[in-house]
C-alpha positions as CSV (number, residue, x, y, z in Angstrom):
1,X,71.7,-10.6,-28.9
2,X,68.0,-11.6,-28.5
3,X,66.0,-11.7,-31.7
4,X,62.9,-9.6,-32.3
5,X,60.4,-12.6,-31.9
6,X,62.0,-13.5,-28.6
7,X,61.7,-9.9,-27.3
8,X,58.0,-9.8,-28.6
9,X,57.3,-13.1,-26.8
10,X,58.9,-11.7,-23.6
11,X,56.8,-8.6,-23.7
12,X,53.6,-10.7,-24.3
13,X,54.5,-12.8,-21.3
14,X,55.0,-9.7,-19.2
15,X,51.7,-8.3,-20.3
16,X,49.9,-11.6,-19.3
17,X,51.7,-11.5,-15.9
18,X,50.5,-7.9,-15.3
19,X,46.9,-8.8,-16.2
20,X,47.0,-11.8,-13.9
21,X,48.5,-9.9,-11.0
22,X,46.7,-6.5,-11.4
23,X,43.4,-7.6,-9.5
24,X,45.5,-8.9,-6.6
25,X,47.8,-5.8,-6.5
26,X,44.8,-3.5,-6.5
27,X,43.6,-5.1,-3.2
28,X,46.7,-4.1,-1.3
29,X,46.2,-0.3,-1.4
30,X,42.5,-0.8,-0.8
31,X,43.3,-2.4,2.5
32,X,44.8,0.9,3.8
33,X,41.7,3.0,2.9
34,X,40.9,5.6,5.5
35,X,37.2,5.4,4.7
36,X,34.8,2.6,5.6
37,X,34.3,1.5,2.0
38,X,36.0,-0.6,-0.7
39,X,37.3,2.0,-3.0
40,X,40.2,2.5,-5.5
41,X,42.2,4.6,-5.3
42,X,42.0,4.7,-1.5
43,X,41.2,7.8,0.4
44,X,43.6,8.5,3.3
45,X,45.7,5.8,5.1
46,X,44.8,3.6,8.0
47,X,45.8,0.3,9.6
48,X,42.5,-0.1,11.4
49,X,41.2,-2.8,9.0
50,X,44.1,-5.1,9.9
51,X,43.4,-4.4,13.5
52,X,39.7,-5.2,12.9
53,X,40.7,-8.6,11.4
54,X,42.8,-9.6,14.4
55,X,40.4,-8.2,17.0
56,X,37.0,-9.2,15.6
57,X,35.9,-12.6,16.8
58,X,34.0,-13.3,13.6
59,X,37.1,-13.0,11.5
60,X,39.5,-14.8,13.8
61,X,37.1,-17.7,14.4
62,X,36.4,-18.1,10.7
63,X,40.2,-18.0,10.0
64,X,40.8,-20.6,12.7
65,X,38.1,-22.8,11.4
66,X,39.5,-22.7,7.8
67,X,43.0,-23.4,9.0
68,X,41.9,-26.4,11.1
69,X,39.8,-27.9,8.3
70,X,42.4,-27.3,5.7
71,X,45.2,-28.9,7.7
72,X,43.1,-32.0,8.3
73,X,42.0,-32.2,4.7
74,X,45.6,-31.8,3.6
75,X,46.7,-34.8,5.6
76,X,43.7,-37.1,4.8
77,X,43.6,-36.1,1.1
78,X,47.4,-36.6,0.7
79,X,47.3,-40.1,2.2
80,X,44.2,-41.2,0.2
81,X,45.3,-39.5,-3.0
82,X,48.8,-41.0,-2.8
83,X,47.4,-44.5,-2.3
84,X,45.0,-43.9,-5.2
85,X,47.9,-42.7,-7.4
86,X,49.8,-46.0,-6.7
87,X,46.7,-48.0,-7.5
88,X,46.0,-46.1,-10.8
89,X,49.6,-46.2,-11.9
90,X,50.2,-49.8,-11.3
91,X,46.9,-51.1,-12.6
92,X,46.4,-52.3,-16.1
93,X,46.3,-49.5,-18.7
94,X,42.5,-49.7,-19.3
95,X,41.6,-50.2,-15.7
96,X,43.9,-47.4,-14.5
97,X,42.5,-45.0,-17.0
98,X,38.9,-45.8,-15.9
99,X,39.8,-45.4,-12.2
100,X,41.6,-42.1,-12.9
101,X,38.6,-40.7,-14.8
102,X,36.3,-41.7,-11.8
103,X,38.7,-40.2,-9.2
104,X,39.0,-36.8,-10.9
105,X,35.3,-36.4,-11.4
106,X,35.0,-33.8,-8.6
107,X,37.3,-31.6,-10.7
108,X,35.0,-31.6,-13.8
109,X,31.6,-31.7,-12.3
110,X,30.2,-28.2,-11.7
111,X,30.7,-27.1,-8.1
112,X,27.0,-26.2,-7.6
113,X,25.9,-29.6,-8.6
114,X,28.3,-31.2,-6.1
115,X,27.2,-28.7,-3.4
116,X,23.6,-29.6,-3.9
117,X,24.3,-33.3,-3.7
118,X,26.5,-33.0,-0.6
119,X,23.9,-30.7,1.1
120,X,21.1,-33.2,0.5
121,X,23.2,-36.1,1.9
122,X,24.3,-34.0,4.9
123,X,20.7,-33.1,5.8
124,X,20.0,-36.7,6.4
125,X,23.2,-37.5,8.2
126,X,23.2,-34.3,10.3
127,X,26.6,-33.2,9.0
128,X,25.6,-29.6,8.0
129,X,27.7,-27.1,9.9
130,X,30.1,-29.6,11.4
131,X,33.9,-29.9,11.1
132,X,33.5,-33.6,10.0
133,X,31.2,-32.5,7.2
134,X,33.6,-29.8,6.0
135,X,36.5,-32.2,6.1
136,X,34.7,-34.9,4.2
137,X,33.4,-32.6,1.5
138,X,36.7,-30.8,1.0
139,X,38.7,-34.0,1.0
140,X,36.5,-35.2,-1.8
141,X,37.4,-32.0,-3.7
142,X,41.1,-32.2,-2.9
143,X,41.9,-35.8,-3.7
144,X,42.0,-35.3,-7.5
145,X,44.7,-32.7,-7.1
146,X,46.8,-35.0,-5.0
147,X,46.2,-37.9,-7.4
148,X,47.4,-35.8,-10.4
149,X,50.5,-34.5,-8.6
150,X,51.6,-37.9,-7.2
151,X,50.8,-39.7,-10.4
152,X,53.0,-37.4,-12.4
153,X,55.9,-38.3,-10.1
154,X,55.2,-42.0,-10.4
155,X,55.0,-41.8,-14.2
156,X,58.7,-40.8,-14.3
157,X,59.7,-43.1,-11.5
158,X,62.1,-45.9,-12.5
159,X,60.7,-49.1,-10.9
160,X,63.9,-50.9,-11.6
161,X,65.3,-49.1,-8.5
162,X,62.7,-50.9,-6.4
163,X,63.6,-54.2,-8.1
164,X,67.3,-53.5,-7.3
165,X,66.6,-52.7,-3.7
166,X,64.5,-55.9,-3.3
167,X,67.2,-58.0,-4.9
168,X,69.5,-56.8,-2.2
169,X,67.2,-58.1,0.5
170,X,65.1,-55.0,1.4
171,X,61.5,-55.6,2.3
172,X,58.6,-53.9,0.7
173,X,58.3,-51.3,3.5
174,X,62.0,-50.6,3.5
175,X,62.0,-50.2,-0.3
176,X,59.1,-47.8,-0.1
177,X,60.7,-45.8,2.8
178,X,64.2,-45.6,1.4
179,X,63.7,-45.6,-2.4
180,X,60.2,-44.8,-3.5
181,X,59.2,-42.2,-1.0
182,X,62.2,-39.9,-1.3
183,X,61.9,-39.9,-5.1
184,X,58.2,-39.1,-5.2
185,X,58.2,-36.7,-2.2
186,X,58.1,-33.5,-4.3
187,X,54.9,-34.8,-5.9
188,X,53.4,-35.7,-2.5
189,X,54.3,-32.3,-1.1
190,X,52.8,-30.5,-4.1
191,X,49.6,-32.5,-3.7
192,X,49.5,-31.7,0.0
193,X,49.9,-28.0,-0.8
194,X,47.1,-28.1,-3.5
195,X,44.9,-30.0,-1.1
196,X,45.4,-27.4,1.7
197,X,44.7,-24.5,-0.7
198,X,41.7,-26.2,-2.2
199,X,40.1,-26.6,1.2
200,X,41.2,-23.2,2.6
201,X,39.9,-21.3,-0.5
202,X,36.7,-23.3,-1.1
203,X,33.5,-21.3,-1.1
204,X,30.7,-23.0,-3.2
205,X,30.2,-26.1,-1.1
206,X,31.0,-24.2,2.1
207,X,28.1,-21.8,1.4
208,X,25.7,-24.8,1.3
209,X,27.0,-26.7,4.4
210,X,27.9,-23.8,6.7
211,X,25.9,-22.8,9.8
212,X,25.8,-19.8,12.2
213,X,28.1,-21.8,14.5
214,X,30.7,-22.8,12.0
215,X,31.9,-20.5,9.2
216,X,35.0,-20.7,7.2
217,X,37.0,-17.7,6.1
218,X,35.7,-17.6,2.5
219,X,32.1,-17.7,3.8
220,X,32.9,-14.9,6.2
221,X,34.4,-12.8,3.4
222,X,31.3,-13.4,1.2
223,X,29.1,-12.4,4.2
224,X,31.1,-9.3,4.8
225,X,31.0,-8.3,1.1
226,X,27.2,-8.7,0.9
227,X,26.6,-7.0,4.3
228,X,28.8,-4.0,4.8
229,X,31.8,-4.3,2.4
230,X,34.4,-2.6,4.6
231,X,38.1,-2.7,3.8
232,X,38.7,-5.6,6.2
233,X,38.0,-7.9,3.3
234,X,40.9,-6.2,1.4
235,X,43.1,-6.6,4.5
236,X,42.4,-10.3,4.6
237,X,43.1,-10.6,0.9
238,X,46.4,-8.8,1.4
239,X,47.5,-11.1,4.3
240,X,46.5,-14.2,2.3
241,X,48.4,-12.9,-0.8
242,X,51.6,-12.3,1.3
243,X,51.3,-15.7,3.0
244,X,50.8,-17.5,-0.4
245,X,53.7,-15.6,-1.9
246,X,56.0,-16.7,1.0
247,X,54.9,-20.3,0.6
248,X,55.6,-20.2,-3.1
249,X,59.0,-18.6,-2.6
250,X,59.9,-21.1,0.0
251,X,58.8,-24.0,-2.3
252,X,61.0,-22.6,-5.1
253,X,64.0,-22.2,-2.9
254,X,63.5,-25.8,-1.6
255,X,63.2,-27.1,-5.2
256,X,66.4,-25.2,-6.2
257,X,68.3,-26.5,-3.3
258,X,67.1,-30.0,-3.8
259,X,68.0,-29.8,-7.5
260,X,71.6,-28.7,-6.7
261,X,72.0,-31.7,-4.3
């Protein structure tokens, strides 16, 4: 029978979960509002805001832009961040600590400061409002997340397995492909997911380097909120919430299946 402190702790965790989810759950009914306003509780019921998202070129184009940029960033940041994690982990303790502190700087520096610096550089290099500019900026922001995720996997990785494979005649590439990579793959996939989300959801830097010809979805959401604030924003939020939930559930199922095997 569970003790009273355990029950109290469970109730506290449930309360925290409700507080974290409440703002997101409120968005869902708002997306079905019959009136052209963001209001809770909603008045009436309508699917028109979902239709507006899929039929309005401003929304579909910005979503496509965000998806393309985020996919490229996920690939580039995962490769660079994984290589950096190997370098940090296998360097001397003092050198590795210094390198790690430098590489995670984009996580601790205020976003506005980074955005101003990036904007100033992009003005001279004509990268404002370009896919290349977005990819470079978001990759810089995403690399620390990949570094932390992959480094966590490498910290618990037993390097004696690599030594054993090498002693049996396997080359370095074969050792990496057959021994190291499968064991650190969960960390790499976690880093790739964080990199994708970081890019797809980024708004501060995007506001500085956007242009009328290239907008990402967060910038479009911000523009819509400040301009007309119709429930299309809530519909977009609901779709993103459902997509994120499906990805998380799929990741949990994959982790459970991998743990059983």
